[in-house]
N, C-alpha and C positions, 0 to 999 in steps of 0.2 A: 427141214425141222430143226430147232438150236437143239443142242445138250441140255439139261437142268445145270450144271457145272458154266456155263455160258450167259445163262440169263443174268448174275449180277455184274458179269463182267460190261456185258452188253448197256446194264441200266446206268451206270458209272460211266463208260462212255457219252451214254445219250444227255446226261447229267453236266458233263463236263461241255459238251458241243452247247448245251443250253446255257449255261455261268459264261459259255467265250462269248456267245450271240448277245446275250444281256449285256456284257461289259462293253462289248464295239456300239453296241446301240446308247449306252447310258455317255461314251465317250462322245457321238456324232449330238447328242444337245447339251452337252455340258459345256457351261459358260466359261472358258480358260483365256479370253482374249484381253483382261483388265489386270495390268500389274504383272509381276516377274514370276506370284508363287504359281500359276496358272501354267507357264512355262516349266516351271520347276517340276509340277507335276505331269506335264508330258512328255518330259524327258526321260521320267522313274518311271513309268511302267515298263516301256522297253528294256529299261537295264532289268527290272524286278521279272519280267517275262523270261531270259537271257538266264538270271539267276535260279530258276526255278529248275529250268529245263537243264541246266549243267551239275547243281545240286540239291534237289526235291525238297528235301530237310531242314533248308533256308528258312522257309516260312517261319520255322520256328523261332527265329530272329527278327523277321522281319515283321512280323506282325506287331510282337510286343513292342520293339522297337518304334516302328511308325504309326502304332492306333493313336499316341496322344499328341501327337503334334503334325499331322498329315490332317491338317485342320484349314482349310480356304474359307468357310463361309462369311468372314469378314469380307472378302474379295468377289468372290461366286453369287453372295446369296441363299446357296443353296443350302438348306441344313433338314430337308426330308432324306434325300439321295444325296446321300457325302463320298467326300473322298475314301473314305474308309470301306465303303460298298464297293466301289470300284475296285478297291487293291484283294478285297475278299472275293469279290466276284472273279478274279485273276486267279488269285491261290485256288479256289475250289476248280476252277477248269483245269488249270497246270494238275491238281492233285489228284482229282477224279480220275483223270487221261490216263495218268499212270498205275491208280487201282485197276484199271480195265484191262491192263496189260497182261502179264503174265503171271498164275498165282504166284501169291505173297503170304509169306506166312507173318500173321499181324505179332508185332516186336511187345504189345500189351495187351491186356485184355481186361473186361470189369466183370464184376462179381453180378449174381444173380439181384442180391438184394440190390445194388446201386442200378442193375438192368431195369428191376420193376422202379425203383425212384426215380429214374429218369423218365421211363413211359409217363407216372402219374405228373411229371411237374410238366410236360410235353401234353398232355391232354388239359392239364388245367390251362396253361396258355394259350391252348389253339383256343379253348371256350372263351377267356377273356378276351383275345384277338376279335374272333367273333363278335362277341357283344357290342364289342368297341367300336367298330366297323358296319354292322349292319344296321340298317337296310343301307345298301350301297350308295353314296350320293351322285351328282356330274360329276364327271372328271373336267372339271373347267379347273381355270388358276387357283381360285379359291381353295382346291382341293389340298395344295400343294405348297404354301406359302403360308399358312397359319395356325397356331398350335391349339384354335377353336374346331379344324377341320376332324370329322370321323375318320379320315386317313393318318390322323395323328396315331392311331392305334399302330398302323404298322411300322411307323416311325420309331415306335418303343419296342413292339415285338420282333424285330428285325436281330436286336442281340441272341433272343434263345436260340431262333433259327438259326443265323449263324454258327455260334456254338455250337448247335447240332450238326451243321454241315461239316464243320471241322472236326467232329469227333473222331470220323473213319482214320482221317491223316493223322490224330493224332497216336490212334490205336497203331500205327503204322510206324510212326515216325518218334513215339513219344517214350522211349524208354529213359533209364536214368542216366544213361552217358550221352544220351542225344539233346536230354532237358538240360544237363550241366554244359554243353558244347555248344548249344545254341539257343534257348530261352534263357537262360539264365544273364548270360552275353546281351540279348536284345530287352530284358528288362533294364539292365544297366544302362544302356545306349541310348534308350527312351528316355529315364531318368535323368540322364546327364541333359539330354537337349531342354527337357522342360527346366530345368533347376538354372542352364545360361541362360531361358526365355525368360526366368522368372529376375535374374538378376540383370539384366537388360532390362525390363520395365521398371525397375527401382529405380537403375541408374538414372533412366530417361524420365521418371517421372518426378517423383518425392525429391527421388536422391537418395542413395546408400545410407547415409549418416542421417537421413531425415527421420527419426523415429518418431514424432510429433503429429505428421499429417495422417487422417485419416481415410488415405489412399491404401483402396486392397488390389492386390495382382489379382489377373486370372490368366496370365501366363499361357498359353496357346490354345484354351480350351473355351471353344465360342458359344459354347451353352453355358457361359455365365452370365451371357447378355441378358438372362432374367432372372440372376442369382443363382441360386442353388450351391453346391460345394464337389463341383467335377474336381477342381484343384486338391482340395482337401482330402476327396478319395481315391483319387490317384495315389498322393504322395503317402498316403496312411497304406495303401496296398503294394507302393514299391519300394520305401526305405528300406524294411528290415532284408532286402537282397543287397542293398550296400553293404549292409554290418556283415552280409552273410559272405561276400565277397571277401572284405577285409579278413574275415575269419579264417577263410581259406586260401588270405593270400601266400605264394610258396617265392616269392622274394621280396627283395626293399623295395622294389619298384613298382611292385603288385599291390604293396600295403602303401606306399605313396601317394599314388593314384587312388585306392580305394579310401583314402583318409577326406585326398580332394572331393571325391565324388560326394564323400559322407558331407563335406564342409557344405560345399552347393546343396544338396540337397537340403540337409539341415537349416543353411539359410529361407532357401526358400519357404521351408515348414514354418518356420518363424515369421516370415514378413506375411502371411498370410493372417495372423492378429485373429486365427482359427480357435474358438476356446474346445470346438469339437474336435479338432484336430490335433491340439496338445491332450487331451485328455487321451485322445486313440492314442499317442505316440506313448504316454506313459503306460497304459495299458499295454500295449505291447512290448513296453519294455519291463514290466513285471511279471508278463508270462516268462518272456527269455528267463530271465532271471530263476524264477520260480521252476520251469523246465529242466534249465542248464543244473541247478542245482541237484534237483531230482536224479538226474542224468548220472553227476559224482557221486550221491550216495547210493546210489543204486551198485556201479561199478565197484564201491567199495563196499558194502555188502555181498556182490557177489564172490569177492573175495576173502571173506570169513573171516574179516578183522575188525573186532568191535574197536580197537585202538584206532585203526584208519579210520571208521565212519566217525568217531568223535573229534580225529583231529578236521577232517574235509569239515564238517559243523562248525569247527570254530573257527578255520579261514573265511568259510563263507559269513557268519558274522560280524568276525573282525574287519573283513572286506567292506561290507557294507555301512556297518557304522563307520570307517574312515570317510569313505564315498558320502555319507551323509554329514560329517562334521566337516568335508571340506567345503560341499555346496553352502552349506548356512555360513560359513565363514569366510566365504568368497560374495556372495549374499551381502553381507556386514560389511566387507570392505567395498564393494562398489557402491553402495548407498551412501557411503562417508567420503572414499576418495578417489570415485568416479572411474572413468576407464583408464586409466594411467594404473592406478592403485589394484585395479583388477589384473592389468595384465601383468605386472610386475609379482603379487601374490602367484597367479598361475604360474610365471616363469621359474618361481621358488619351487612350489612343490613339485613342478616335472623337475626341476636339479635334483632336487631329494628324492624323488623316484628312481631317475636313474645311478643317483651315488648308494641310494640305502641298499641298491643289490650287488653291490661291489664289497671286498674282504677288505673293511676299514680299519687301518692301524689306530686302535682307540689310545693307546698308547703316546701317541703323538697328537693326540689332540688337543690338549691345554697348550700346549706350545702353539700350533698349527692357529688356533685360536687368537692367542694372544698376539702372535705376528699379525695375523688380519686386521684386528684392531686398531693396533700399531700402525697399517699402512692404512686403514682406512681413516683414521683420524687424520693422519700425516696430508692425503690427498683431499682430504673435505677440506683443511684449513686454507687450501691454494683458490678456492672458490669463496670471495665475499655472500653474503648474504642479504645487504645493505638492499633497498628498496631502487636505488640508482642503478641494480646489476645489466649489464646492457646484452647477456646472453640468455642464449633462448632456446627454443628444442632440447637438443640433447646435447646442446653444450651448457646445460645449467648443469649446477653439481651434481645433484643426486641421479639425475637420467644416464649422466655422463660414466658415473662410477657404475652403476648397474649394468648398464652396456660394454663397461671395462671387464667387470667381474664374471660377467655371462660368457662372454668372448674367450676369458683365461679358463673357464669352468671349461668350454668345449674344448679348445686345443689341448687340456692337459685330458679327461676324458675320450674323445673321439680315438685318437690313434693306438690307446690301450688297449689291452684284451676285455674281452666283453665276460668273458666267465669268470669264477672266483677260484678257479683250477689252473691260473696260470701260474707258470715260474719263472715269469720276468723278475728278474734280480731288482729292478728298478721300481717294479708296482708299488710300494711303500711310501716313495719320496714322489710319486705320480701322485698317490691318493691324498699326501699329505698337502700339496699345494692343491689339490680339488678342495679339500676341507675348507681350507684358505680362502679361495676363490667363493664356497657354499655362504662361507662366516661372511664376507661384505657383503654378496648378495642380500644376507638376511638385513644387516644392518641396512644397506641401501632402500630397501621395502619399508623399513620404518621411516625412515629420512623421504621417501616418495608421497610417503601419507601424509606426514607431518608439516613437508613442502605445499603441499595440494589444501587439504583442509585444516590444518593448524592441529592444535592439542588433543582434538577429539577424535583422529584419525589413530591414536599411537594404541587402543585398546584392540580394534581391529588387526592393525598390523600386528601387534605382541602376540594376538593368539595364532595367526596366521603362521609366526615363526614358531611360536610352540609348537603345533602341527608340525611342521617340517622337522623340526627336531625329534617327534615321536615315530615320524617316518623312517628317519634316520636308523631307528633299534630294530628297523627290518630283518636286518641279517643275526641278529641275537636269537631271533624266534626259531624255532627246529620244529616243523619245516618252516621255511619265509613264507610269509601272505604273497609275494612276486619274485620273478625272477627275470633279470634281462632277455629274454626272448622274444619272438616276433609277436607271442599273442598278448605278454602283455602289454609290451610297445604300443601293439593296437591297440588294444582296451583305454590304456591309458591317454592315448591320441584322440581315440572318440571320447573321450568323457571329458577333455581339455575342450573339444573343438563342442561340444552340447552345452557347457558353461559360458563360455565365450560368447557363445550367441544368446543362449537363453537369458541370461542374468540381464545383459544390455535391455535387450529388447521387452523381456517380462516388467523393467522397472520404467517401460516409458509411458510418455503422457498418454497415449492411444490404447495402448493394452492395459493400463493401469486403470482408465476410464471405461474399456471393456468387461473387465472384470468387476468391476463397482456396480455396472449394471447387469450384470449375471443376475438375478434375482427378477429383476423388472422384464429383461427379455424373456425370460423362462415364462413367466405368467402371461405375455403377448404369445409365445408359443404353443402353449396349451389352450389357451382361446383360439388359435387357429384351430387345434385338433379337435374340440369341441365343436367347433364350425362346419368342419371337415365330414364328422360325424354326423350332425343333424343334414346336412348335404346329400347325403347317403338315403337311396329309399329303403324300404324296413320290408319288402316281400323276401321271401325265404331266395326265389332264384339270384337277386343282388347280392345278399349273405353270401350264399353259398359260394356262386360264382363269380361276385364282382360287378361294378358299375362298366367295366370295359377297359380294356388297357388304353391309356392316353387318353382316356375322357374327362381328368380330372380337371385342367382349362376352363372347358367347354360348360362344364355342370359347376365352377365358379363365378365365371361370366354370368351363366342365365338364373341362377339357382341361390346365390353368396346370402345368407341371415344378414347382412346388414345392408341390404339392394345397393350395395357399389356397382357404379358401372366402369370397368375398368376401359382406358384407352386400348385401341385397337388401328390395326392399320387392314386395308383388304386392296385388291386389285381389280377393278370393275371395267366391263367394256364399254365402248361409246355407242350408244344405241343409235347414232346417226353416221357411224363408221366401225362396221362389224371390223373384227381383229384388232382394232387400234385400244389400247388399254389406256386409263388413269389409275392414280393411286389416290385412296380416300383415307384421309386421317380422322379419326374422332377423339375427340377431346374425353381425359376423366370425368365422370357423374358421380360424386361421393357428397353423400347428404350433410357430413361433418366437415365440409370444406373441400379445397382442390387436392383432386388425387397426383399421383406419379404420372407422368410425359411418357409418353411410348414416342421414343425418337427414330425417324427413317434415318440410316446412316448410310453414304459410301465415301469409299478410300479415294482422294484427290492429293494428283503429284504438284505441289501447289510451290512456288517460289516466293520467295522473301521480298518485301517491298516492291510488287507487281500490282497495279491497277487490275483489276476483273471487275466484269461487267456478269451481274446474275440476272437472268432473263426466266420468267414460268408463267403460265396460265393457270389462275385460280377460281373457283367459286365456293361460295360458303353458305351452309345454312345454319338454324338453329338459332342460340341466343349469343349473341358476343364471340363468335369465337375468333381467336388469334393465332395466328400464325407465326411459329418462332423460325429463325432461321438461322442459324450460326456456321462459322466455318473454326475450327477447333484443332487443337491437339486432343487427340482421342488414341488410346489403345483397343480398348471394348467400353469401358465405364468410366464414369468423371471426366469432363470433359475440362480442359485446363486452355488458360490462354486464346482466350477467343476473338475473333479479329468482330466489329460490330457489322451486322449489316441493315440496316435501316429500311425495313420493308412492313408495310401498315397497311393491311389491306382495303380497299374503298368501299362504301357504301353503294347499294346498288343504284343505279337511276330509276327516280320514280316512274318511267314509262318505260323500264325496262324490264326483262321475264325475270322473277326472282333468281331459277339457279343458270342466270348468264355468267358467261365464261368473261373472267377481265386477265387482261398482259398485264406484266409489270416488269419494268428494268430496272436494275438498282446497281450504280458503282459503286465499289469499294475497294479498299487497298489491305493489302496481306499481310502487312507489319513485318513481323518476325518469324510466322508460320512457314514450314519450310527448311528454316536456317539450321545450319550445324553440321557437323561429321555426317559421315553417307550411316555410319554405325551408331552413334548417338542422337540423331534426328528423330525426333519425335513424328509418328506417324500423324496425319494431316485429315479429319474427315468433314464431310459438309451432314449438318444435320438437320431435319425439320421434324417438328413436332406441333401438334393442335391444341390451346389450352383456351381454357373459356371458365364460365362461372359452373357453379355444383349441378347443371344441368347440362347432362353429353350434346356437344356439338358436332359439326362435319365440316373439314376441309377437302374440297377435291385439286389437285394438283394435276399437272399435266404438262406437257413442252420445256423440262426444265432444262437451261443451259447455262453453262458457266464459260465462259468467255478469256483469255488471255488478250493484250495488246495485238496482237498479230491476227488475231481471230481462230489461233486454235481452241476445239472444245475439249473439256477436259473431264465431262459427265461422260457416263457408258449408260445407252439406254434409258436416255433422258425423257425420251417421249412413252415409255413403259409398256413399247410394243412388244418386250419381251416379260411384263410380267414383273417377277423381283428381282430377275439376274442382274447381279453386282450389286443390290440393295439389299442392305441390313438392319434390322431395328435393335432397340436397347431398351430396358428399363431399369434406369440407375440404382433407385434404390427400395420401393415396395415389388416386392416378389412373392406375395405370399398369394396372388393368383395365379401364379404359376406350378407350386409345388407345393406337395402335400406336408414337406419337412420332416418326415419319417421314413425310414428306410419300410418296418414293421407294416403303419399304419396304411402306408403307399401300397402293400402289398393285398394288406386285407379291403382295402377300399375299390381297386382296381382289378383286381383277379380273385378276389374273397376269398373264404376261409380256406376252399380246395390249394389255390396257388400257394397262400402263406404256409400251411401246415404241409404241401408239399417242398416247399422248399427248406422247411425247416428240418425236415428227415432230412434232404439230401444235404445241408451244414452239417447235422449230428453225422452221417456217415464220413463224409471228408475230414471231417472234426477228428473223431475216433482212428479214423486210420493214420491221419497225423501223428497223431500222440503214440500209437503204437512206433511208428517210426522215429518219433523222437526221442525215444526215451535211450534209443542204441546209441554208443558211445560214438562208434566209430561213423555210421552213417547217417545219424538225427540231424544235422545242422541245417540240410537244406527243410527236412518236416520242419523243424523248429521254427527256421524263417518264415515257412508256409503258415504254420499257424499263426505266428504275429502280425502278419498282413494280414490276415483273413478277419485275426480279432481287430485291429487297428481298424480296416474297412467298416466292420460290424457298429462300434462304437461311434464313428461318425453317421455310421445312420441313425443313431439314435436321434439323432436333430435333424435330417437331412435324407430326404428320398434320390438317392443316387442311382438307382436303378433306372430313372427317366434320362438317363444319359447314355446310349447306346453305346458309345466307344468303352468307358468305364465297365458299363455292366458287361460288354465282352470279355473286357479282361477278366474279372471276377467269376463268371463261368469259365472261364479256360482254366483258371487257377481251381477251380470245384474240381472241373475233369481231371485235371492232373494229380488232382491228392487221389480221386478213386481209381486210378488204375493200377495195377499190378502186373508184374510179369505172370506170362504164362507158365502152370505148374511143367518140372521136369517130367520129361515120357520116360516111363518105368521100365526096367530089363525086363523080358521075356520070360527069363528064368526065375524072377522074383514072385514071391507068394502074394496075391493082392492085399 
C-alpha cells in the first residue's frame, strides 16, 4: 500500500504520462506535410524536449517566446488543436515528471486569498465550459473545423486549463531570479520575432513608407483571420518589458539592443493603425510616469527632507513640460517641413540634450556663435540657390551643411569625457568647438525648413531652435534635470524613437481618416453591444453562469436581431462514398445587401509566368450562386495582385438531376505571382468564396486540382478526404459575427456574472500586489512594467474581446499568476518567541 506522501508524486507522474501520450497522439494525426513550417515544427519539438531534460526551468523562456509566433494554422488548417497545445503538452509532461521525483520545496507560494480567488475562477470557468459544450454533439469533422460548433467552448476554455496546469511548475520554478533570467528574455524574444514579422509584412505588402494604404498588419496571429485584436493585445502586453530591459541595461550594447527592439516594437504598434492600442500605450506610459513619480517622492519623503521633495516635484514637472513642448513643436515642424524637417529638428534637440549635460564655457559662447555664423555664411555662399541647381539629396546646401555640422559635433563630443568633473585641460576648447557645431546645426535646421516649405517653415524652425537654446541652460539648474548617464540617454533615445515613429504615422492619410471616423465607429460598436445583450437569454442561469464559453459565434449566426446570415464553410461526407468529403461554401444573406464573403484559402508554391490548369467538381443550390476563384498575394487578410481565373458555373441541364456534379477545367497564367527574392516574396494563396444575392445560397466543391505544365499537383488535400487539413479561411472586413468586441462584455455574456466578478477580483488582487512591489525604489521596476502591461491589455480589451484568442489568453493568465506569487516566509528559529 502506498504511503500518503507518495500519492501526489504518483498523481504527478500519471499526469505526465497522460500528457506525453496525448502529445504523441496529437503529432500522429497532425498535418505537417505542406510547406516548410511543418518541417520546422517537427524539428523544434525534439530540441525542446532535450532542452527541458537538461534545464527544466527553460520552459519559462520558451513558452512566452514561442506562444505568439508558433502559429501554423494558415499552413495546417488546424485552429482547435494548435501547435501551442502540443508545445504545452510536452511542457506539462516533462515538468510533472520531475514534480513526481524526489521531494522539492516550492520556490514560491500563493496567499490564501489568491487560492480562494483561483478556485472561484476555476469553478466559474468549469460552469461556462460545460454550458457551452453540453449536450455533447457527435464527433464528426464539423466538430473541429468551425466556430459554430459547440466544441468551440473547448477551444476557448483550454487557455485557463493550461494556465492551471502550469501553475505547479510556476510555483516550483518561478522565483524572482528565475523570472528575470528566463521569463523576461522569453517575452523579449517573442516581442522581437513578432516585431520582425510585422516589419516584413509591411515591407512586402504596402511598403514601409506607404502610410496612405488601408492595409492593416496581422503579423503571425492567424486568429485575426476573422478580425479581432490579437496583435494589439500582445503588443500592449509585451511592449512594457522592452522598456524594462532598457531601464535595466548594464552596458552600452544592452542599451543599444534594447533601443533597437523598442524601435521595432513601436513600429509594429504604430503600423497597426489601432486606436485602441494607441490609447493602451498612452495609458501604460501615463501609469508608469505616475508610479515612477510616486516612487521618487516616496524616497524623498523617507529621507525626511522637505527640500528634496520639492526639488523632486520641480524636476518632474519641468521634465514633463519640456517633453510636452518638444512633442508639440515637432508635430508643428513635421506638418510644415515634412520628414526632413522633423529629422533635422530631432537631431538638433538630441545634440542639445547631450551638450547641455557638459560644463559649457559660457564666457566663450559669444565668440563661438559668431565664428559659427561666419563659417555658416561662408559655406552657404558656395551653394547656389537657383532653380537650375543640379545637386540632389545630401549634396544640397542645407542637407550637406547640416550633416557636416552633425559629424563635427559627434567628433568633438564622443572622444571627450562624459562627466562634468573631468580635469582634461583641453575640455573648454572642445566644448567651444561643440558650441560652434551646435550653432551651425541650428542655422541649418532653419535653412532646411525654408528650403522645403518656404517662409512658412521659419516659425516652427525658430521655435525648435529656441527650445534647443533653453535646453542648453540645463547645467545652470541645481540640480540639473538630466545628466549623461545611461538612464538619461536611454530615456531620451526612447522618446526620440517614439516621436520619429508616431508623428509621421499619426499624420498619415489612413490614420487621419480613422481618427476622423472614431465617433461613427463608436456608434457602430455600441449598436453591436446592444445586439449582443439582446441575444443573451434573460433567465437567471444564463445571467449567473453565462451562455457558455465560445458560444457567441453560433448565437450570432442563429439569433442576431438583424436577421443576417453570415457566410459559412463546412465539410460534409459524400452519401455515395462514406469517408469521402467535400466542402460546402454558403454565401452570406443580408437583407440590406451583400454581406462579407468567407474565403477558403490554401498557400501554394506558385512560379511566375507559368501556365497552370485549375480543375474542380462543383454543384450549386439556391438563387444564382457565384463561385469566385482567385490566385492572389495574401498574408492573411486583404488580397493583392490577383491572377484572373475565368470560371463561371454552368446552369444544370434540363434533364439532369438538380444537385448533379459538374466538372470544370480552366487554364490561366500566373503572371508575376511568386516572383521576387525569397525573403521579400509575397506568399501566394488560392482562395474560393461563394457569392450571390441577398438570399444565402450554397456551392459544393470537390476534387480541386491545380497542376503545373509538367503535371505536378500543387494543392494538398484537394479532394477534402482529410476535411480541413491544409485549408484555412478568412473574413477580411466584417468581423462582428465572430467577436463580442469587449473583454468585459465577453466575460459577462459567455461566463456570466460569476465568471466576470471572479476575474475582476483576481485582477484586483494581482494589481494590489504589483502596486505594493512597484513603490519600492530598488525592486519595483519589474512590478511597474507588469502593471503597465496589464493596464494596456485591459485598455485594448475595452473595445475587443481578447480572451477568445487562446495563445493571448494563456500569456495574460500566466502574467496574473506571476503577479500573485510570493516567496514562502522564512522559518523562524526555535529560540525565538512566537
